[in-house]
NUPA-461545 format. One record per residue (C-alpha): residue in one letter; residue number from 1; x, y, z. Coordinates in Angstrom, 3 decimals. Example, Ala and Ser with C-alpha at 12.3 -4.5 7.8 and 13.67 -1.06 7.14 Angstrom:
<atoms>
ATOM|A|1|12.300|-4.500|7.800
ATOM|S|2|13.670|-1.060|7.140
</atoms>
This chain:
<atoms>
ATOM|M|1|71.638|127.244|59.017
ATOM|K|2|73.084|128.822|56.438
ATOM|A|3|75.548|131.610|57.043
ATOM|K|4|74.225|134.409|54.673
ATOM|F|5|75.907|137.196|53.771
ATOM|N|6|75.633|141.247|55.342
ATOM|L|7|76.643|143.380|52.831
ATOM|F|8|78.650|146.110|53.419
ATOM|V|9|77.839|149.244|51.695
ATOM|L|10|79.914|151.988|49.940
ATOM|S|11|78.304|155.525|49.311
ATOM|L|12|78.988|156.322|46.116
ATOM|I|13|78.811|160.198|45.220
ATOM|F|14|78.997|160.978|41.421
ATOM|T|15|79.211|164.428|39.920
ATOM|A|16|79.301|165.442|36.563
ATOM|L|17|83.131|165.749|36.125
ATOM|A|18|84.041|163.078|38.705
ATOM|C|19|83.519|160.165|41.038
ATOM|G|20|84.763|159.356|44.273
ATOM|T|21|83.792|156.528|46.565
ATOM|G|22|84.317|155.926|50.655
ATOM|T|23|86.970|153.596|50.987
ATOM|A|24|86.404|150.218|52.920
ATOM|T|25|89.060|149.462|55.536
ATOM|P|26|89.376|145.595|55.869
ATOM|V|27|90.514|144.265|59.367
ATOM|P|28|93.395|143.295|59.250
ATOM|P|29|94.506|144.854|56.370
ATOM|A|30|97.189|142.696|54.201
ATOM|A|31|98.613|145.144|52.408
ATOM|P|32|98.579|149.167|51.079
ATOM|T|33|95.477|149.701|49.486
ATOM|E|34|95.411|150.569|45.779
ATOM|I|35|93.329|152.721|44.042
ATOM|V|36|92.524|152.729|40.368
ATOM|V|37|89.660|153.570|37.906
ATOM|V|38|88.305|151.573|35.594
ATOM|T|39|85.216|151.533|33.252
ATOM|S|40|82.474|149.596|34.353
ATOM|T|41|80.168|148.101|31.387
ATOM|I|42|76.789|149.589|33.285
ATOM|Q|43|75.121|152.246|31.507
ATOM|A|44|73.799|154.500|33.852
ATOM|S|45|73.205|157.044|31.072
ATOM|S|46|74.345|157.722|27.771
ATOM|E|47|78.080|157.422|28.853
ATOM|P|48|79.860|154.660|30.841
ATOM|T|49|79.624|154.697|34.583
ATOM|K|50|83.509|155.146|35.923
ATOM|I|51|84.168|153.208|39.327
ATOM|A|52|86.868|154.278|41.757
ATOM|H|53|87.966|150.995|43.359
ATOM|A|54|89.036|150.921|46.730
ATOM|M|55|90.594|147.263|46.973
ATOM|I|56|91.766|145.157|43.974
ATOM|P|57|93.245|141.774|44.495
ATOM|G|58|96.679|141.204|44.308
ATOM|E|59|99.272|138.252|43.702
ATOM|F|60|98.012|134.614|44.927
ATOM|P|61|99.357|133.202|48.323
ATOM|S|62|102.501|131.013|47.917
ATOM|E|63|100.461|127.909|49.360
ATOM|P|64|97.323|126.579|47.979
ATOM|G|65|94.631|125.488|50.274
ATOM|G|66|93.389|123.106|48.090
ATOM|I|67|94.048|121.377|44.984
ATOM|V|68|91.909|119.172|42.686
ATOM|G|69|92.073|117.384|39.146
ATOM|D|70|89.498|116.368|36.640
ATOM|Q|71|89.190|114.308|33.536
ATOM|D|72|90.499|115.476|30.189
ATOM|S|73|88.394|115.089|27.768
ATOM|S|74|90.594|115.689|24.667
ATOM|I|75|91.750|111.982|24.864
ATOM|T|76|88.682|110.598|23.695
ATOM|A|77|87.047|113.774|21.922
ATOM|E|78|87.343|112.204|18.529
ATOM|E|79|85.195|109.135|19.311
ATOM|K|80|82.407|111.696|20.574
ATOM|R|81|83.016|110.536|24.352
ATOM|A|82|84.396|111.156|27.748
ATOM|P|83|86.886|109.014|29.135
ATOM|S|84|85.012|109.188|32.774
ATOM|G|85|83.508|111.166|35.055
ATOM|D|86|80.054|112.465|33.650
ATOM|R|87|77.638|111.127|36.529
ATOM|F|88|74.884|113.073|36.308
ATOM|T|89|72.839|111.787|39.306
ATOM|F|90|75.708|112.610|41.740
ATOM|S|91|76.101|116.502|40.140
ATOM|R|92|79.368|115.285|38.544
ATOM|F|93|79.586|116.947|34.670
ATOM|E|94|81.815|115.804|32.048
ATOM|R|95|80.428|117.433|28.925
ATOM|P|96|82.591|119.886|27.301
ATOM|F|97|81.118|118.828|23.929
ATOM|N|98|77.924|120.249|21.806
ATOM|A|99|74.760|118.407|22.331
ATOM|E|100|73.568|115.505|20.426
ATOM|T|101|75.985|115.066|18.115
ATOM|M|102|78.905|115.838|20.181
ATOM|D|103|81.315|116.289|17.131
ATOM|V|104|82.163|119.565|18.488
ATOM|Y|105|84.856|119.478|21.601
ATOM|Y|106|85.392|122.487|23.591
ATOM|P|107|88.848|123.084|25.111
ATOM|S|108|88.153|126.280|26.922
ATOM|I|109|85.421|124.697|29.150
ATOM|D|110|87.262|121.074|29.726
ATOM|I|111|88.527|121.565|33.117
ATOM|Q|112|91.820|120.014|33.544
ATOM|G|113|92.848|121.266|37.437
ATOM|A|114|91.808|123.649|40.248
ATOM|T|115|93.562|125.373|42.946
ATOM|F|116|92.027|127.192|45.916
ATOM|Y|117|93.869|130.217|47.914
ATOM|Q|118|93.162|132.177|50.450
ATOM|D|119|94.679|135.145|52.371
ATOM|D|120|93.020|137.596|54.942
ATOM|L|121|91.248|139.521|52.565
ATOM|W|122|90.393|137.565|49.514
ATOM|L|123|89.555|133.958|48.535
ATOM|Y|124|91.112|132.997|44.965
ATOM|V|125|90.568|130.103|42.613
ATOM|E|126|92.535|129.414|39.464
ATOM|I|127|90.642|126.878|36.965
ATOM|V|128|92.880|125.469|34.125
ATOM|L|129|92.097|124.164|31.115
ATOM|K|130|92.768|122.047|28.382
ATOM|D|131|96.021|123.255|26.289
ATOM|T|132|95.502|121.630|22.803
ATOM|G|133|98.614|124.165|21.431
ATOM|D|134|96.020|125.923|19.529
ATOM|E|135|97.177|129.871|19.132
ATOM|A|136|93.560|131.017|18.867
ATOM|F|137|92.700|129.983|22.467
ATOM|S|138|90.745|132.240|24.822
ATOM|L|139|88.610|131.923|27.766
ATOM|D|140|85.507|132.363|25.799
ATOM|G|141|83.154|130.320|28.490
ATOM|K|142|82.077|130.948|32.085
ATOM|Y|143|84.161|130.186|35.004
ATOM|G|144|83.492|130.214|38.603
ATOM|F|145|83.124|128.125|41.787
ATOM|E|146|80.309|127.210|44.413
ATOM|I|147|80.466|127.284|47.999
ATOM|D|148|78.603|125.125|50.556
ATOM|L|149|78.858|126.884|53.635
ATOM|D|150|77.351|124.105|55.908
ATOM|T|151|78.720|121.353|54.093
ATOM|A|152|75.644|119.676|53.890
ATOM|G|153|75.675|119.451|50.324
ATOM|G|154|73.321|122.271|49.123
ATOM|G|155|75.330|125.500|47.161
ATOM|D|156|75.135|128.748|49.577
ATOM|L|157|77.210|131.085|47.511
ATOM|L|158|77.742|131.146|43.256
ATOM|V|159|80.812|133.414|41.878
ATOM|L|160|80.964|133.242|37.780
ATOM|A|161|83.296|135.017|35.889
ATOM|S|162|82.057|135.080|31.798
ATOM|Q|163|84.655|135.440|29.333
ATOM|P|164|87.804|136.964|30.987
ATOM|A|165|89.946|138.563|28.654
ATOM|S|166|93.111|140.121|30.252
ATOM|T|167|95.253|139.636|32.542
ATOM|E|168|94.690|142.501|34.626
ATOM|W|169|92.090|142.154|37.478
ATOM|S|170|88.554|143.256|36.290
ATOM|T|171|85.340|143.276|37.677
ATOM|S|172|83.473|143.214|34.393
ATOM|G|173|81.255|139.897|33.409
ATOM|V|174|81.639|138.930|37.367
ATOM|E|175|79.044|137.972|39.582
ATOM|V|176|77.973|136.741|43.015
ATOM|W|177|74.875|134.741|43.630
ATOM|E|178|73.174|133.414|46.829
ATOM|D|179|71.020|130.886|47.860
ATOM|T|180|68.649|132.735|50.154
ATOM|N|181|65.612|130.677|50.188
ATOM|D|182|67.833|127.669|50.904
ATOM|D|183|66.443|125.140|47.966
ATOM|V|184|69.376|124.550|45.759
ATOM|G|185|70.142|120.908|46.056
ATOM|G|186|66.617|119.890|46.944
ATOM|V|187|65.536|117.070|49.511
ATOM|T|188|69.065|115.366|48.698
ATOM|P|189|71.720|118.135|48.098
ATOM|T|190|74.098|116.919|45.084
ATOM|I|191|71.945|113.736|44.372
ATOM|T|192|69.066|113.907|41.882
ATOM|D|193|65.801|113.697|43.906
ATOM|K|194|63.023|111.183|42.594
ATOM|T|195|60.676|114.271|43.004
ATOM|P|196|61.870|117.381|41.330
ATOM|P|197|61.613|120.047|43.632
ATOM|A|198|60.370|123.518|43.287
ATOM|C|199|63.240|125.399|43.403
ATOM|D|200|64.738|128.641|41.522
ATOM|G|201|68.714|128.351|41.905
ATOM|F|202|70.990|130.685|43.061
ATOM|E|203|68.157|133.530|42.861
ATOM|T|204|69.597|136.751|45.038
ATOM|L|205|72.375|138.796|42.851
ATOM|L|206|74.785|139.986|45.447
ATOM|F|207|77.208|141.556|42.760
ATOM|G|208|77.118|142.210|39.018
ATOM|G|209|75.217|144.505|36.514
ATOM|N|210|73.808|147.231|38.411
ATOM|T|211|74.063|145.932|41.666
ATOM|L|212|77.410|146.705|43.388
ATOM|D|213|76.859|147.694|46.676
ATOM|D|214|80.836|146.964|47.504
ATOM|P|215|82.209|147.608|43.738
ATOM|D|216|85.353|145.560|44.892
ATOM|L|217|83.612|142.672|45.919
ATOM|A|218|84.739|140.390|42.737
ATOM|W|219|87.231|140.016|40.052
ATOM|A|220|88.541|138.226|37.682
ATOM|R|221|91.089|137.569|35.114
ATOM|V|222|93.312|135.707|32.604
ATOM|S|223|96.499|134.262|34.710
ATOM|P|224|99.488|136.040|33.913
ATOM|T|225|101.532|133.102|33.331
ATOM|D|226|99.048|130.616|31.608
ATOM|P|227|96.479|132.035|28.718
ATOM|H|228|94.494|128.951|29.361
ATOM|A|229|93.805|129.633|33.240
ATOM|A|230|91.206|131.724|34.515
ATOM|Q|231|91.682|133.573|38.325
ATOM|I|232|88.698|134.530|40.112
ATOM|A|233|88.979|136.912|43.683
ATOM|V|234|86.161|137.517|45.955
ATOM|K|235|86.655|139.421|49.199
ATOM|R|236|86.632|137.001|52.513
ATOM|D|237|83.853|139.523|53.601
ATOM|L|238|81.423|137.114|51.162
ATOM|L|239|81.894|134.631|54.023
ATOM|N|240|80.184|136.191|56.698
ATOM|G|241|82.824|135.196|59.338
ATOM|D|242|82.881|131.311|58.098
ATOM|S|243|85.756|129.719|57.691
ATOM|T|244|85.056|126.075|56.887
ATOM|F|245|83.068|124.949|53.801
ATOM|L|246|82.967|123.158|50.588
ATOM|V|247|84.119|124.411|47.161
ATOM|G|248|83.318|123.127|43.911
ATOM|M|249|84.634|124.444|40.455
ATOM|W|250|82.752|124.644|37.204
ATOM|A|251|83.309|125.480|33.317
ATOM|G|252|80.481|126.188|30.997
ATOM|N|253|78.488|127.822|28.546
ATOM|G|254|74.455|128.260|28.631
ATOM|D|255|73.978|125.701|30.800
ATOM|L|256|76.047|126.971|33.699
ATOM|S|257|73.330|129.460|34.546
ATOM|H|258|72.655|130.582|38.479
ATOM|E|259|69.171|129.542|37.838
ATOM|L|260|69.474|125.998|36.786
ATOM|F|261|71.079|124.496|40.186
ATOM|D|262|70.944|122.006|41.094
ATOM|I|263|71.066|121.029|37.381
ATOM|N|264|70.597|117.472|38.369
ATOM|D|265|67.203|118.331|39.783
ATOM|L|266|65.837|120.043|37.039
ATOM|F|267|66.368|117.618|34.395
ATOM|T|268|65.723|114.013|34.093
ATOM|H|269|68.819|111.885|33.453
ATOM|E|270|66.998|111.038|29.956
ATOM|Q|271|66.765|114.668|29.209
ATOM|A|272|70.274|115.513|29.931
ATOM|G|273|71.736|112.431|28.481
ATOM|T|274|75.332|111.690|29.233
ATOM|S|275|78.927|111.911|27.745
ATOM|L|276|79.540|108.366|28.268
ATOM|A|277|78.887|105.801|25.353
ATOM|E|278|79.165|102.692|27.975
ATOM|L|279|75.417|103.995|29.344
ATOM|P|280|73.913|103.707|25.802
ATOM|I|281|70.403|103.983|27.604
ATOM|F|282|71.131|107.662|28.074
ATOM|Y|283|74.388|108.694|25.599
ATOM|P|284|74.653|111.001|23.856
ATOM|I|285|74.560|114.414|25.520
ATOM|K|286|71.062|115.960|24.933
ATOM|E|287|69.447|119.228|26.977
ATOM|V|288|72.560|119.512|29.060
ATOM|S|289|75.568|120.264|27.266
ATOM|E|290|79.015|121.974|27.381
ATOM|L|291|79.619|122.029|31.184
ATOM|D|292|82.032|120.528|33.108
ATOM|N|293|82.881|120.624|36.765
ATOM|T|294|85.087|119.407|39.638
ATOM|C|295|84.234|117.583|43.133
ATOM|R|296|84.584|119.516|46.141
ATOM|M|297|87.343|120.626|48.271
ATOM|A|298|87.181|120.604|51.938
ATOM|I|299|88.391|124.386|53.292
ATOM|G|300|89.383|125.017|56.866
ATOM|F|301|88.555|121.242|58.372
ATOM|Q|302|88.957|117.632|58.216
ATOM|P|303|86.200|116.016|56.024
ATOM|R|304|84.861|113.187|57.265
ATOM|G|305|84.526|111.527|53.943
ATOM|N|306|80.917|111.463|53.790
ATOM|E|307|79.973|115.238|52.890
ATOM|P|308|78.222|115.408|49.532
ATOM|G|309|80.101|116.007|46.210
ATOM|L|310|83.232|115.463|48.536
ATOM|C|311|86.630|114.474|46.627
ATOM|P|312|88.269|111.370|47.439
ATOM|L|313|89.948|111.544|50.631
ATOM|P|314|93.839|110.579|49.915
ATOM|I|315|95.208|107.246|50.736
ATOM|K|316|97.067|107.318|54.067
ATOM|P|317|100.363|105.430|53.961
ATOM|G|318|100.237|101.831|54.546
ATOM|Q|319|96.407|101.433|53.555
ATOM|E|320|94.969|99.681|50.737
ATOM|P|321|92.646|101.691|48.252
ATOM|D|322|89.055|100.868|48.213
ATOM|E|323|87.810|98.633|45.517
ATOM|P|324|84.305|99.749|44.080
ATOM|G|325|83.969|95.739|43.558
ATOM|G|326|80.233|94.598|43.472
ATOM|C|327|79.460|98.395|42.539
ATOM|P|328|77.138|98.469|39.948
ATOM|P|329|78.755|100.363|37.260
ATOM|E|330|76.165|103.467|37.220
ATOM|F|331|77.356|104.343|40.532
ATOM|I|332|81.091|104.305|40.167
ATOM|V|333|82.781|107.593|40.245
ATOM|C|334|86.248|107.903|39.315
ATOM|F|335|88.453|111.185|39.609
ATOM|N|336|91.860|112.038|38.089
ATOM|F|337|94.575|113.920|40.414
ATOM|G|338|97.727|114.037|38.150
ATOM|N|339|98.601|110.927|36.843
ATOM|Q|340|96.527|108.791|39.432
ATOM|T|341|93.003|107.797|39.051
ATOM|V|342|90.955|106.816|42.118
ATOM|C|343|87.456|105.244|41.494
ATOM|V|344|84.718|105.087|44.254
ATOM|C|345|81.276|103.620|44.680
ATOM|A|346|78.503|106.208|45.281
ATOM|Q|347|76.026|104.133|45.495
ATOM|P|348|73.183|105.426|47.898
</atoms>
């Protein structure tokens, strides 16, 4: 069974002159609590509502809990194609392009790599997008991560941050969604189902908009040291005690929506298209565009290697890399880890 998130309710008492909040006391506390007041985008009346935050994230821990690389589509953007990595059947997307013509490349949603961190209070991710040297670059897309708590493939939680613009932590534009009816992924999570499932994606809003039972739950910012990196933080409370899970990163525009998971179950391959010119039956991108994601990292446990969506496991000393020889081309999935490319056969 998937672990479900129990909300910790903070009582908000508003007066005509000021607003205050009850303070959640984390156990154990990692650092003294800082209280700040920010102006929310929520319009409770004719005036913006001010929210007193009892907890804000600090700086990232020094040691990462997981690192993942991803394809760089800028190297083949002029050819109107991705270099590799787009495998619709296996919920792997490398599509930082517009639909049909693929003549617009979006560096702000082309993931280059991502890192996961955690401490006693927070989960943090940093998603690095492509730096093309354009001084006008901005994080104008949506960025987030999906958590699979029972490591069975179907996502349980989805955190999304839209257009982070400041290097200061902010809750503006951040949402947290949960799949409470356990239908994300359908019958075969991460793999396209033969019969499209009747599913509604991540249907339960836990945080964002007017849903602020815990106004400190999730935050985002532009990295203070890299304008091409989006940083997101959520409270560990979101996991409801779980410490082992899979996490995968996402970047996109309109098609990165909580309602569309799993995307490869809601569209056919013919409808979605592909960014790989070597698959002419499906090329070019059609109804699923401006989207990128990574494989999933195992957090808190040693993976067996067959977890759905898992990144390829590193090669042990003395071990020969697996060759996907004899694998049908449509089932070969490749991943970039720095300067190393690892290809595996994902044939069912």
